[in-house]
C-alpha positions, -999 to +999 in steps of 0.1 A: +079+592+225+092+615+199+087+650+216+101+634+245+136+624+227+139+655+207+120+682+228+106+716+201+114+737+232+151+748+214+136+754+180+118+784+185+141+800+216+165+824+215+191+798+203+168+786+174+183+756+161+172+732+124+160+696+126+181+678+105+163+659+076+165+619+083+186+605+050+189+571+039+222+571+040+250+583+060+279+592+036+284+592+003+300+560-002+265+544+013+247+563-017+274+549-040+266+515-027+228+518-029+233+527-068+257+496-075+227+476-061+200+492-081+223+491-111+227+451-106+191+449-101+189+466-135+214+446-154+198+415-140+163+422-152+183+431-186+196+392-183+163+379-180+146+397-204+170+388-228+164+351-219+131+351-219+123+369-253+151+367-277+160+403-287+138+421-266+161+418-237+189+439-265+195+473-245+191+486-283+157+478-284+149+484-250+148+522-254+124+519-284+096+542-274+079+543-308+051+513-300+024+519-282+021+513-249-006+489-235-010+499-193-041+478-191-044+441-194-072+415-196-081+400-164-074+364-180-036+373-179-036+379-139-043+338-134-020+322-114-014+356-091-044+356-067-041+356-028-052+323-027-028+310-048-001+319-028-012+316+002-014+278-007+019+282-022+034+294+009+017+266+033+036+237+008+068+258+017+063+257+052+055+221+053+082+210+030+115+192+037+126+194+004+110+214-025+110+201-062+106+233-085+091+216-116+103+231-152+089+224-188+125+212-206+109+232-236+114+266-217+132+263-184+139+301-178+104+310-186+087+286-162+112+296-134+101+316-104+129+333-091+111+352-068+103+319-046+141+308-053+149+341-036+125+337-006+138+299-002+173+314+001+170+339+025+140+329+045+147+293+043+181+285+032+180+251+056+151+237+029+164+219+001+157+231-036+157+205-062+149+210-101+131+187-125+130+193-161+099+175-170+087+170-204+119+161-217+103+139-242+087+168-264+122+181-267+129+180-307+159+164-316+179+174-345+189+138-355+169+128-388+169+090-378+139+087-351+151+053-342+180+068-324+160+094-302+171+098-269+151+126-255+171+137-228+201+145-246+191+178-257+177+182-221+214+174-211+230+210-219+201+228-197+208+203-170+246+210-172+239+245-168+208+248-139+231+220-122+256+244-111+227+266-092+208+236-075+206+195-084+193+193-116+171+159-132+159+151-167+125+135-162+092+120-186+063+119-164+046+084-178+029+057-154+036+032-181+070+045-197+090+072-175+124+084-173+142+101-143+116+078-120+147+058-101+171+085-101+145+110-085+130+085-060+169+073-048+178+113-044+146+116-022+158+089+000+191+102+005+174+134+018+152+109+041+187+093+054+198+129+063+168+137+081+169+106+098+162+121+135+128+124+118+098+099+115+092+107+079+097+138+056+078+158+031+083+167-005+066+199-019+062+201-055+060+238-070+060+253-102+039+275-133+007+262-145+007+231-168+045+222-162+033+184-150+034+182-113+004+163-110+015+142-135+050+134-116+033+124-088+014+096-103+045+087-121+064+079-088+033+062-075+019+042-103-014+047-105-034+079-109-039+098-078-041+135-090-062+150-113-044+159-143-054+178-178-034+194-206-052+226-196-036+251-169-051+254-136-067+220-130-053+215-096-067+243-071-057+235-034-027+217-022-032+179-016-011+155+009+001+116-010+021+093+009+050+076-019+064+054+010+067+050+048+088+080+051+081+101+024+052+123+014+044+146-012+026+177-014+012+186-046+006+225-053-017+250-075+007+264-103+017+297-094+025+327-121+049+354-104+045+390-110+069+407-137+066+436-157+092+419-183+062+395-193+036+406-218+007+387-227+021+367-256+048+352-234+019+342-204-004+325-238+028+306-253+040+293-221+007+280-210-007+300-182-041+309-194-065+290-211-067+294-247-103+294-251-111+322-229-080+345-246-097+373-268-085+373-308-064+341-303-052+349-342-027+378-329-005+351-313+000+331-338+028+354-358+052+354-326+047+316-323+060+314-358+089+331-347+100+304-323+091+278-344+109+263-378+087+262-408+095+230-418+083+219-389+046+235-391+047+219-427+054+189-417+029+191-389-003+200-408+008+195-439+003+229-459+033+247-476+030+279-500+023+302-471+043+334-460+025+349-427+001+336-404-028+354-421-022+331-451-017+295-429-048+304-408-069+308-442-053+274-455-055+254-426-091+268-421-101+261-456-084+223-456-099+212-422-138+229-432-137+252-408-157+280-426-187+305-415-215+323-433-205+332-469-175+310-465-150+327-449-127+311-429-126+306-388-093+322-381-108+325-345-108+287-344-081+277-365-056+298-342-069+284-308-065+243-322-030+258-332-019+274-298-035+240-283-010+219-304+015+241-295+011+240-258+003+201-257+039+193-281+021+184-314+047+214-330+085+210-319+100+235-303+125+243-277+146+270-261+184+264-268+207+258-235+236+288-231+267+275-241+292+271-217+331+267-219+341+233-235+311+224-252+326+238-287+333+202-300+306+187-280+324+176-245+325+195-216+354+187-192+375+161-213+341+140-214+317+129-239+289+153-234+261+126-228+237+130-197+236+088-196+273+082-194+286+077-159+319+081-142+320+052-130+320+035-166+351+056-176+367+049-146+368+010-155+373+014-193+401+037-183+413+006-159+411-017-188+430+003-212+460+005-185+458-032-178+462-039-216+493-015-220+510-034-189+505-069-204+517-056-239+550-041-218+552-072-204+545-094-233+576-074-249+600-080-218+598-117-220+603-116-256+632-096-255+643-117-224+639-149-246+656-134-275+686-131-256+689-162-236+686-175-275+717-155-284+739-165-255+729-203-252+759-220-274+739-252-280+709-236-295+708-248-330+711-284-317+685-287-293+659-272-320+676-301-348+669-326-319+634-316-311+607-327-340+577-312-322+547-325-307+539-346-339+572-369-342+568-401-322+589-429-312+591-461-330+574-479-300+543-454-305+549-455-341+542-496-337+515-493-321+494-468-336+463-479-359+464-475-395+427-466-394+412-431-392+413-417-357+417-438-324+408-417-298+421-429-265+455-452-262+437-486-252+440-512-277+415-540-287+423-564-263+420-535-231+453-528-229+461-490-220+492-477-238+519-458-220+509-425-236+477-411-251+487-397-288+457-384-311+474-391-345+456-393-380+466-423-399+474-421-435+492-387-434+530-395-443+545-426-460+568-432-435+541-443-414+525-466-438+555-485-442+562-490-404+523-497-403+528-524-431+560-536-410+544-537-377+507-541-380+486-535-348+461-557-328+435-541-340+447-544-376+455-579-370+420-587-356+403-569-386+420-591-410+429-564-433+391-551-434+385-513-427+370-506-393+349-476-390+341-462-354+369-477-333+370-505-312+334-519-303+315-511-268+346-486-261+333-450-255+349-428-283+366-391-273+367-361-294 
């Protein structure tokens, strides 16, 4: 085909012509554009290194080649990268309408699979992607009082950061005491109503090993339908589960995307490999101590006075009685125990969320930095404040109007002198008052109702006593000067 389109007859003829080399670019501008793309990719890789391994992404330390380079890797670190696992992943993605990317709240960037996100964005943009920060209960708190501990508060920074890209929820997987379950189910129902033309929708859960994908499914169904274990690689194949009539869940094995920046230490501390299959586990204790604060280790194991990982392992081995022949401490066994405690959340640690604008004072966008606050509640509080302010202004206007009216009326003083208050009674009312404690209703002993019901306390004024002596009431005449307790008989008293 190539010979027919561009024959070689003229190459060796009298007019010899040289074939041009096919270049990847047509001009210098295209070459410059390709160079800029390569530079952007390099910068993204540097940023990823900086987020994943602290100072390892620093350009000053990246060029350091004094350290020995290890080109070979142990077979145990290839787990989660086999062709079978990736086939299971793509089957789940192809069968799902909504993809839930499960992340570890302690290290969301380390458990994030950027290659899968890129694939969904380019090859399947019609599929919905959600981030779920699982294990938010393992995030340590900086508050000393544990009774005030709210586990999703420290996840709020990561929720705000990741919500700029995709919808993000904080979650705590537990059949009995979960958090975020209602929000996740409500979100899935919204996606179901969005695809109302279908009989059902499928929701696939993907993520790294030991991030809690199967635990989330068990939490949503309130029963154990998927096998779970605190070790990676428990789920071998994908699994279809019915959540409700129109929503199905798909469980997927954990995947580990290949990355040139991930070292064996990073894979071990993320829980990608099983600790019992790692050779020389004591070499990973010092990087672990670099991520954990010393007082947390001292409080967890009740040990003090150690300065490095070797001293810690020796002290812990002698305290636990894990000794070999000759009284030598079992460093490998103790190191595996510490690594298991680290991955299962017994040792508190977390990766701080990146700072955003406006978070210096704990507020973001003129709102308090709490994840549990809802805009509706704040709107109601603002409405109540506005109503209070308007009521105060109305009262002030009424007071000014009343004061102005008093100043304008010439007979204001006479009215005040004539008005004796609600306690002053006429002579007719005083003549009807009984002389005892408190008569409630305006009826006398004969059952005749008074003209006006007045509640008064006798014996409070001298003038009342004199008036009562001059004109005794029918009740007093009937009692013949004796004290009557409780008022007229067979009458219902009002208090």
